[in-house]
BASE-898808 format. One record per residue (C-alpha): z negated, x negated, y negated; residue number from 0. Coordinates in nm, 2 decimals, decimal comma. Layout:
<sites>
pz:Z; px:X; py:Y; pos:NUM
...
</sites>
This chain:
<sites>
pz:5,51; px:-2,31; py:5,36; pos:0
pz:5,54; px:-1,94; py:5,46; pos:1
pz:5,27; px:-1,86; py:5,21; pos:2
pz:5,45; px:-2,03; py:4,92; pos:3
pz:5,77; px:-1,83; py:5,00; pos:4
pz:5,57; px:-1,50; py:5,00; pos:5
pz:5,41; px:-1,59; py:4,67; pos:6
pz:5,75; px:-1,67; py:4,51; pos:7
pz:5,89; px:-1,34; py:4,63; pos:8
pz:5,59; px:-1,14; py:4,51; pos:9
pz:5,60; px:-1,32; py:4,17; pos:10
pz:5,95; px:-1,17; py:4,09; pos:11
pz:5,90; px:-0,93; py:3,80; pos:12
pz:6,11; px:-0,64; py:3,67; pos:13
pz:6,23; px:-0,86; py:3,38; pos:14
pz:6,36; px:-1,12; py:3,63; pos:15
pz:6,56; px:-0,85; py:3,81; pos:16
pz:6,69; px:-0,72; py:3,48; pos:17
pz:6,80; px:-1,07; py:3,37; pos:18
pz:6,99; px:-1,10; py:3,70; pos:19
pz:7,16; px:-0,76; py:3,63; pos:20
pz:7,25; px:-0,88; py:3,28; pos:21
pz:7,41; px:-1,20; py:3,41; pos:22
pz:7,63; px:-0,99; py:3,65; pos:23
pz:7,74; px:-0,78; py:3,35; pos:24
pz:7,81; px:-1,07; py:3,12; pos:25
pz:8,19; px:-1,01; py:3,13; pos:26
pz:8,17; px:-0,65; py:2,99; pos:27
pz:7,90; px:-0,76; py:2,74; pos:28
pz:8,14; px:-1,03; py:2,60; pos:29
pz:8,43; px:-0,78; py:2,61; pos:30
pz:8,23; px:-0,52; py:2,40; pos:31
pz:8,11; px:-0,79; py:2,16; pos:32
pz:8,46; px:-0,90; py:2,09; pos:33
pz:8,57; px:-0,53; py:2,03; pos:34
pz:8,29; px:-0,47; py:1,78; pos:35
pz:8,36; px:-0,80; py:1,60; pos:36
pz:8,73; px:-0,71; py:1,56; pos:37
pz:8,70; px:-0,34; py:1,50; pos:38
pz:8,42; px:-0,33; py:1,24; pos:39
pz:8,60; px:-0,52; py:0,96; pos:40
pz:8,94; px:-0,37; py:1,06; pos:41
pz:8,83; px:-0,01; py:1,03; pos:42
pz:8,63; px:-0,09; py:0,72; pos:43
pz:8,94; px:-0,23; py:0,56; pos:44
pz:9,14; px:0,09; py:0,65; pos:45
pz:8,87; px:0,30; py:0,49; pos:46
pz:8,88; px:0,09; py:0,18; pos:47
pz:9,26; px:0,11; py:0,15; pos:48
pz:9,29; px:0,48; py:0,20; pos:49
pz:8,98; px:0,56; py:-0,01; pos:50
pz:8,99; px:0,32; py:-0,30; pos:51
pz:9,35; px:0,19; py:-0,35; pos:52
pz:9,56; px:0,50; py:-0,27; pos:53
pz:9,47; px:0,78; py:-0,50; pos:54
pz:9,72; px:1,05; py:-0,39; pos:55
pz:9,61; px:1,24; py:-0,08; pos:56
pz:9,82; px:1,38; py:0,20; pos:57
pz:9,71; px:1,54; py:0,52; pos:58
pz:9,83; px:1,23; py:0,71; pos:59
pz:9,61; px:1,00; py:0,50; pos:60
pz:9,32; px:1,23; py:0,53; pos:61
pz:9,33; px:1,24; py:0,91; pos:62
pz:9,38; px:0,86; py:0,91; pos:63
pz:9,07; px:0,81; py:0,69; pos:64
pz:8,86; px:1,05; py:0,91; pos:65
pz:8,98; px:0,86; py:1,22; pos:66
pz:8,89; px:0,52; py:1,06; pos:67
pz:8,54; px:0,65; py:0,97; pos:68
pz:8,49; px:0,76; py:1,33; pos:69
pz:8,62; px:0,43; py:1,47; pos:70
pz:8,39; px:0,24; py:1,24; pos:71
pz:8,09; px:0,43; py:1,37; pos:72
pz:8,20; px:0,36; py:1,72; pos:73
pz:8,21; px:-0,01; py:1,64; pos:74
pz:7,87; px:-0,02; py:1,46; pos:75
pz:7,67; px:0,24; py:1,66; pos:76
pz:7,83; px:0,33; py:2,00; pos:77
pz:7,94; px:-0,02; py:2,11; pos:78
pz:7,61; px:-0,20; py:2,01; pos:79
pz:7,42; px:0,07; py:2,21; pos:80
pz:7,64; px:0,00; py:2,51; pos:81
pz:7,56; px:-0,37; py:2,49; pos:82
pz:7,18; px:-0,29; py:2,46; pos:83
pz:7,20; px:-0,06; py:2,76; pos:84
pz:7,37; px:-0,33; py:2,97; pos:85
pz:7,11; px:-0,59; py:2,87; pos:86
pz:6,83; px:-0,34; py:2,96; pos:87
pz:6,98; px:-0,21; py:3,28; pos:88
pz:6,64; px:-0,18; py:3,45; pos:89
pz:6,40; px:-0,19; py:3,15; pos:90
pz:6,52; px:0,09; py:2,92; pos:91
pz:6,19; px:0,27; py:2,85; pos:92
pz:6,27; px:0,49; py:2,55; pos:93
pz:6,39; px:0,83; py:2,67; pos:94
pz:6,46; px:0,96; py:2,32; pos:95
pz:6,67; px:0,66; py:2,23; pos:96
pz:6,87; px:0,72; py:2,55; pos:97
pz:6,93; px:1,09; py:2,46; pos:98
pz:7,02; px:1,02; py:2,10; pos:99
pz:7,26; px:0,73; py:2,15; pos:100
pz:7,43; px:0,87; py:2,46; pos:101
pz:7,50; px:1,20; py:2,28; pos:102
pz:7,63; px:1,01; py:1,97; pos:103
pz:7,86; px:0,81; py:2,20; pos:104
pz:8,01; px:1,13; py:2,34; pos:105
pz:8,03; px:1,29; py:2,00; pos:106
pz:8,23; px:1,00; py:1,85; pos:107
pz:8,46; px:0,98; py:2,15; pos:108
pz:8,54; px:1,35; py:2,12; pos:109
pz:8,58; px:1,33; py:1,74; pos:110
pz:8,83; px:1,05; py:1,78; pos:111
pz:9,03; px:1,24; py:2,04; pos:112
pz:9,03; px:1,57; py:1,85; pos:113
pz:9,13; px:1,41; py:1,51; pos:114
pz:9,42; px:1,24; py:1,68; pos:115
pz:9,53; px:1,57; py:1,83; pos:116
pz:9,51; px:1,73; py:1,48; pos:117
pz:9,70; px:1,44; py:1,32; pos:118
pz:9,98; px:1,46; py:1,59; pos:119
pz:10,00; px:1,84; py:1,56; pos:120
pz:10,04; px:1,82; py:1,19; pos:121
pz:10,31; px:1,56; py:1,23; pos:122
pz:10,49; px:1,76; py:1,49; pos:123
pz:10,51; px:2,06; py:1,27; pos:124
pz:10,64; px:1,86; py:0,98; pos:125
pz:10,92; px:1,71; py:1,19; pos:126
pz:11,01; px:2,03; py:1,38; pos:127
pz:10,97; px:2,29; py:1,11; pos:128
pz:10,98; px:2,11; py:0,78; pos:129
pz:11,09; px:2,41; py:0,57; pos:130
pz:10,79; px:2,63; py:0,68; pos:131
pz:10,45; px:2,62; py:0,51; pos:132
pz:10,26; px:2,31; py:0,61; pos:133
pz:9,89; px:2,23; py:0,63; pos:134
pz:9,73; px:2,18; py:0,29; pos:135
pz:9,47; px:1,92; py:0,20; pos:136
pz:9,20; px:2,20; py:0,19; pos:137
pz:9,31; px:2,32; py:0,53; pos:138
pz:9,30; px:1,97; py:0,67; pos:139
pz:8,94; px:1,92; py:0,54; pos:140
pz:8,84; px:2,25; py:0,71; pos:141
pz:9,02; px:2,14; py:1,02; pos:142
pz:8,81; px:1,82; py:1,03; pos:143
pz:8,49; px:2,02; py:0,98; pos:144
pz:8,59; px:2,25; py:1,27; pos:145
pz:8,67; px:1,95; py:1,49; pos:146
pz:8,33; px:1,80; py:1,41; pos:147
pz:8,16; px:2,13; py:1,50; pos:148
pz:8,35; px:2,16; py:1,83; pos:149
pz:8,27; px:1,80; py:1,92; pos:150
pz:7,90; px:1,86; py:1,85; pos:151
pz:7,90; px:2,16; py:2,07; pos:152
pz:8,04; px:1,96; py:2,36; pos:153
pz:7,82; px:1,66; py:2,29; pos:154
pz:7,49; px:1,85; py:2,27; pos:155
pz:7,45; px:1,89; py:2,65; pos:156
pz:7,45; px:1,52; py:2,68; pos:157
pz:7,13; px:1,50; py:2,48; pos:158
pz:6,97; px:1,76; py:2,72; pos:159
pz:7,06; px:1,61; py:3,05; pos:160
pz:7,04; px:1,24; py:2,95; pos:161
pz:6,72; px:1,05; py:3,01; pos:162
pz:6,55; px:0,78; py:3,21; pos:163
pz:6,65; px:0,75; py:3,57; pos:164
pz:6,40; px:0,57; py:3,79; pos:165
pz:6,53; px:0,32; py:4,05; pos:166
pz:6,33; px:0,19; py:4,34; pos:167
pz:6,36; px:-0,19; py:4,37; pos:168
pz:6,24; px:-0,46; py:4,59; pos:169
pz:5,87; px:-0,58; py:4,58; pos:170
pz:5,76; px:-0,22; py:4,51; pos:171
pz:5,91; px:-0,24; py:4,16; pos:172
pz:6,06; px:0,05; py:3,96; pos:173
pz:6,36; px:0,01; py:3,73; pos:174
pz:6,42; px:0,23; py:3,42; pos:175
pz:6,78; px:0,31; py:3,36; pos:176
pz:6,93; px:0,51; py:3,07; pos:177
pz:7,15; px:0,76; py:3,25; pos:178
pz:7,12; px:1,12; py:3,35; pos:179
pz:6,76; px:1,23; py:3,38; pos:180
pz:6,60; px:1,25; py:3,72; pos:181
pz:6,51; px:1,61; py:3,66; pos:182
pz:6,88; px:1,70; py:3,68; pos:183
pz:6,96; px:1,46; py:3,96; pos:184
pz:6,99; px:1,72; py:4,24; pos:185
pz:7,15; px:1,99; py:4,02; pos:186
pz:7,51; px:2,07; py:3,94; pos:187
pz:7,47; px:2,04; py:3,56; pos:188
pz:7,57; px:1,67; py:3,55; pos:189
pz:7,87; px:1,71; py:3,77; pos:190
pz:8,00; px:2,02; py:3,57; pos:191
pz:7,95; px:1,85; py:3,24; pos:192
pz:8,11; px:1,52; py:3,34; pos:193
pz:8,41; px:1,71; py:3,48; pos:194
pz:8,44; px:1,91; py:3,16; pos:195
pz:8,45; px:1,60; py:2,95; pos:196
pz:8,70; px:1,44; py:3,18; pos:197
pz:8,92; px:1,75; py:3,17; pos:198
pz:8,91; px:1,74; py:2,78; pos:199
pz:9,03; px:1,38; py:2,78; pos:200
pz:9,30; px:1,45; py:3,03; pos:201
pz:9,41; px:1,76; py:2,83; pos:202
pz:9,43; px:1,54; py:2,51; pos:203
pz:9,65; px:1,29; py:2,70; pos:204
pz:9,89; px:1,56; py:2,81; pos:205
pz:9,89; px:1,73; py:2,47; pos:206
pz:10,00; px:1,41; py:2,30; pos:207
pz:10,27; px:1,35; py:2,56; pos:208
pz:10,41; px:1,70; py:2,51; pos:209
pz:10,40; px:1,68; py:2,13; pos:210
pz:10,58; px:1,34; py:2,11; pos:211
pz:10,83; px:1,45; py:2,37; pos:212
pz:10,92; px:1,74; py:2,14; pos:213
pz:10,94; px:1,50; py:1,84; pos:214
pz:11,16; px:1,26; py:2,03; pos:215
pz:11,40; px:1,54; py:2,13; pos:216
pz:11,42; px:1,66; py:1,77; pos:217
pz:11,49; px:1,31; py:1,64; pos:218
pz:11,76; px:1,26; py:1,90; pos:219
pz:11,91; px:1,60; py:1,79; pos:220
pz:11,91; px:1,48; py:1,42; pos:221
pz:12,08; px:1,15; py:1,52; pos:222
pz:12,34; px:1,34; py:1,72; pos:223
pz:12,41; px:1,58; py:1,43; pos:224
pz:12,44; px:1,30; py:1,17; pos:225
pz:12,68; px:1,10; py:1,38; pos:226
pz:12,89; px:1,41; py:1,45; pos:227
pz:12,89; px:1,50; py:1,08; pos:228
pz:13,00; px:1,15; py:0,98; pos:229
pz:13,29; px:1,15; py:1,22; pos:230
pz:13,41; px:1,50; py:1,12; pos:231
pz:13,35; px:1,46; py:0,74; pos:232
pz:13,45; px:1,10; py:0,67; pos:233
pz:13,69; px:1,19; py:0,38; pos:234
pz:13,59; px:1,29; py:0,03; pos:235
pz:13,74; px:1,64; py:0,06; pos:236
pz:13,46; px:1,86; py:0,19; pos:237
pz:13,50; px:2,23; py:0,25; pos:238
pz:13,25; px:2,48; py:0,13; pos:239
pz:13,13; px:2,54; py:0,48; pos:240
pz:13,08; px:2,17; py:0,54; pos:241
pz:12,89; px:2,14; py:0,22; pos:242
pz:12,66; px:2,42; py:0,30; pos:243
pz:12,60; px:2,28; py:0,65; pos:244
pz:12,52; px:1,93; py:0,51; pos:245
pz:12,29; px:2,08; py:0,26; pos:246
pz:12,09; px:2,28; py:0,51; pos:247
pz:12,05; px:1,99; py:0,74; pos:248
pz:11,98; px:1,72; py:0,48; pos:249
pz:11,70; px:1,94; py:0,34; pos:250
pz:11,56; px:1,99; py:0,69; pos:251
pz:11,58; px:1,62; py:0,76; pos:252
pz:11,45; px:1,48; py:0,43; pos:253
pz:11,24; px:1,73; py:0,25; pos:254
pz:10,92; px:1,67; py:0,44; pos:255
pz:10,99; px:1,30; py:0,42; pos:256
pz:10,97; px:1,32; py:0,04; pos:257
pz:10,60; px:1,42; py:0,06; pos:258
pz:10,51; px:1,10; py:0,24; pos:259
pz:10,74; px:0,87; py:0,04; pos:260
pz:10,63; px:0,97; py:-0,31; pos:261
pz:10,27; px:1,07; py:-0,24; pos:262
pz:10,30; px:1,44; py:-0,33; pos:263
pz:10,01; px:1,67; py:-0,27; pos:264
pz:10,07; px:1,99; py:-0,07; pos:265
pz:10,12; px:2,23; py:-0,36; pos:266
pz:10,38; px:1,99; py:-0,51; pos:267
pz:10,55; px:1,97; py:-0,18; pos:268
pz:10,59; px:2,35; py:-0,15; pos:269
pz:10,73; px:2,36; py:-0,50; pos:270
pz:10,97; px:2,09; py:-0,41; pos:271
pz:11,08; px:2,29; py:-0,11; pos:272
pz:11,15; px:2,60; py:-0,32; pos:273
pz:11,33; px:2,41; py:-0,58; pos:274
pz:11,55; px:2,24; py:-0,32; pos:275
pz:11,63; px:2,57; py:-0,15; pos:276
pz:11,73; px:2,74; py:-0,47; pos:277
pz:11,97; px:2,47; py:-0,59; pos:278
pz:12,07; px:2,33; py:-0,26; pos:279
pz:12,44; px:2,34; py:-0,30; pos:280
pz:12,44; px:2,21; py:-0,65; pos:281
pz:12,21; px:1,92; py:-0,56; pos:282
pz:12,42; px:1,83; py:-0,26; pos:283
pz:12,74; px:1,80; py:-0,48; pos:284
pz:12,55; px:1,59; py:-0,74; pos:285
pz:12,41; px:1,36; py:-0,47; pos:286
pz:12,76; px:1,29; py:-0,34; pos:287
pz:12,90; px:1,25; py:-0,69; pos:288
pz:12,64; px:0,98; py:-0,75; pos:289
pz:12,67; px:0,84; py:-0,40; pos:290
pz:12,52; px:0,48; py:-0,41; pos:291
pz:12,18; px:0,55; py:-0,58; pos:292
pz:12,13; px:0,89; py:-0,43; pos:293
pz:12,21; px:0,77; py:-0,08; pos:294
pz:11,97; px:0,48; py:-0,12; pos:295
pz:11,70; px:0,72; py:-0,23; pos:296
pz:11,76; px:0,95; py:0,06; pos:297
pz:11,76; px:0,66; py:0,30; pos:298
pz:11,43; px:0,53; py:0,15; pos:299
pz:11,27; px:0,87; py:0,20; pos:300
pz:11,39; px:0,90; py:0,55; pos:301
pz:11,26; px:0,55; py:0,63; pos:302
pz:10,92; px:0,65; py:0,49; pos:303
pz:10,90; px:0,96; py:0,72; pos:304
pz:11,01; px:0,75; py:1,02; pos:305
pz:10,74; px:0,50; py:0,94; pos:306
pz:10,47; px:0,77; py:0,93; pos:307
pz:10,60; px:0,92; py:1,26; pos:308
pz:10,61; px:0,57; py:1,42; pos:309
pz:10,25; px:0,51; py:1,32; pos:310
pz:10,13; px:0,84; py:1,46; pos:311
pz:10,32; px:0,77; py:1,78; pos:312
pz:10,18; px:0,42; py:1,81; pos:313
pz:9,83; px:0,54; py:1,77; pos:314
pz:9,88; px:0,82; py:2,03; pos:315
pz:10,04; px:0,58; py:2,27; pos:316
pz:9,75; px:0,34; py:2,25; pos:317
pz:9,51; px:0,63; py:2,30; pos:318
pz:9,69; px:0,72; py:2,62; pos:319
pz:9,69; px:0,37; py:2,75; pos:320
pz:9,33; px:0,31; py:2,67; pos:321
pz:9,21; px:0,63; py:2,84; pos:322
pz:9,41; px:0,59; py:3,16; pos:323
pz:9,18; px:0,33; py:3,32; pos:324
pz:8,87; px:0,53; py:3,20; pos:325
pz:9,01; px:0,85; py:3,36; pos:326
pz:9,09; px:0,66; py:3,68; pos:327
pz:8,74; px:0,52; py:3,71; pos:328
pz:8,58; px:0,86; py:3,65; pos:329
pz:8,81; px:1,03; py:3,91; pos:330
pz:8,73; px:0,75; py:4,16; pos:331
pz:8,36; px:0,80; py:4,10; pos:332
pz:8,40; px:1,17; py:4,15; pos:333
pz:8,59; px:1,13; py:4,47; pos:334
pz:8,36; px:0,86; py:4,61; pos:335
pz:8,05; px:1,05; py:4,50; pos:336
pz:7,88; px:0,72; py:4,43; pos:337
pz:7,94; px:0,58; py:4,77; pos:338
pz:8,12; px:0,26; py:4,69; pos:339
pz:8,03; px:-0,10; py:4,73; pos:340
pz:7,81; px:-0,24; py:4,45; pos:341
pz:7,84; px:-0,62; py:4,41; pos:342
pz:7,88; px:-0,88; py:4,14; pos:343
pz:8,25; px:-0,81; py:4,11; pos:344
pz:8,23; px:-0,44; py:4,07; pos:345
pz:7,94; px:-0,47; py:3,83; pos:346
pz:8,16; px:-0,70; py:3,61; pos:347
pz:8,49; px:-0,50; py:3,64; pos:348
pz:8,40; px:-0,14; py:3,65; pos:349
pz:8,20; px:-0,14; py:3,32; pos:350
pz:8,51; px:-0,28; py:3,15; pos:351
pz:8,75; px:-0,03; py:3,31; pos:352
pz:8,51; px:0,25; py:3,22; pos:353
pz:8,51; px:0,14; py:2,86; pos:354
pz:8,88; px:0,06; py:2,80; pos:355
pz:8,90; px:0,38; py:2,58; pos:356
pz:8,71; px:0,19; py:2,31; pos:357
pz:9,02; px:-0,02; py:2,25; pos:358
pz:9,16; px:0,30; py:2,10; pos:359
pz:8,89; px:0,27; py:1,83; pos:360
pz:8,98; px:-0,09; py:1,76; pos:361
pz:9,36; px:-0,11; py:1,76; pos:362
pz:9,45; px:0,13; py:1,48; pos:363
pz:9,41; px:-0,12; py:1,19; pos:364
pz:9,64; px:-0,36; py:1,38; pos:365
pz:9,90; px:-0,08; py:1,41; pos:366
pz:9,89; px:-0,01; py:1,04; pos:367
pz:9,92; px:-0,38; py:0,96; pos:368
pz:10,24; px:-0,41; py:1,17; pos:369
pz:10,41; px:-0,08; py:1,08; pos:370
pz:10,30; px:-0,01; py:0,72; pos:371
pz:10,42; px:-0,25; py:0,45; pos:372
pz:10,23; px:-0,05; py:0,18; pos:373
pz:9,91; px:-0,09; py:0,39; pos:374
pz:9,96; px:-0,47; py:0,40; pos:375
pz:10,02; px:-0,48; py:0,02; pos:376
pz:9,70; px:-0,29; py:-0,04; pos:377
pz:9,51; px:-0,52; py:0,19; pos:378
pz:9,63; px:-0,82; py:-0,01; pos:379
pz:9,51; px:-0,66; py:-0,33; pos:380
pz:9,16; px:-0,60; py:-0,18; pos:381
pz:9,14; px:-0,96; py:-0,05; pos:382
pz:9,26; px:-1,09; py:-0,38; pos:383
pz:9,00; px:-0,88; py:-0,56; pos:384
pz:8,72; px:-1,00; py:-0,33; pos:385
pz:8,83; px:-1,36; py:-0,36; pos:386
pz:8,83; px:-1,34; py:-0,74; pos:387
pz:8,48; px:-1,19; py:-0,74; pos:388
pz:8,34; px:-1,46; py:-0,52; pos:389
</sites>
């Protein structure tokens, strides 16, 4: 009897222990599988809409397209690797695959974060200082290249310090885990690098909060001015001073909105600014002489700008929400220094909390679908075209 028990214990293989680890991580594996199944077609649809169906380019659309490409790569490269890593928790033998895919994961996460910062910064300047020179398409392209270079610089150390970590198991077995390499196990490189990445993500969160706080304050200021102006200038008799005041503020409020609403490129936008500034007073008088149509056009332009700002805000808000659990888990791991209870519950919950930031790469197409009517229309055209071809 005792001999049979010893034989069964000794017959446990590394694959058996790995299968047991995989079962304990079944919840995060299902979670990641759902994310990639939802995010892959969604981001592919965004790329198709902004690349094929919308010909005019703006900086906003360029950043959105770059963000969608990054999110698509996360869904098709980063997330599948995370699933493979979880299903080979103790049997990951390829050190080069570990180095390459872990560095790619960091690269894509940094790209997504930096592109969102650039998009939000561009939006902030257009709202706060609409009459000043704005970022051009060429500058936006160079900005994306610079972002990719910076992200590569920060992701490169991951390829150096990543590798196979050996884990001593029962029955004199050794597990092979894709993590930080054992050669850097007792050195400060891994701690410094992990802390640097964590500081970058926290910095991005605070940068987004600051930028959209500034935008919110400016929007409230515009609303207050308009309500005050309507109360003070409700009659048809406007003084010259009132006309000039209206002109300056209406240009400030609606000029950058025109670029988004009628698909101008950046050169056309600056020409429009100059033209508006030169004939501001005359245009204001004409607008009010033809009140119904002109007011409707101005309202349409303003609604278009509000839509773009709402989309940028929603994307940033989801970024912050998705990164908060990830930051909390990393901070907890730093404080605990690895000394926390490891059981079936923690192995199921912690991998999910540590990967909530991937939601940021999935949710953007859903945001566009809810907030952008033009995006929905273009999606219908694509679906109709695909249906007719099949």
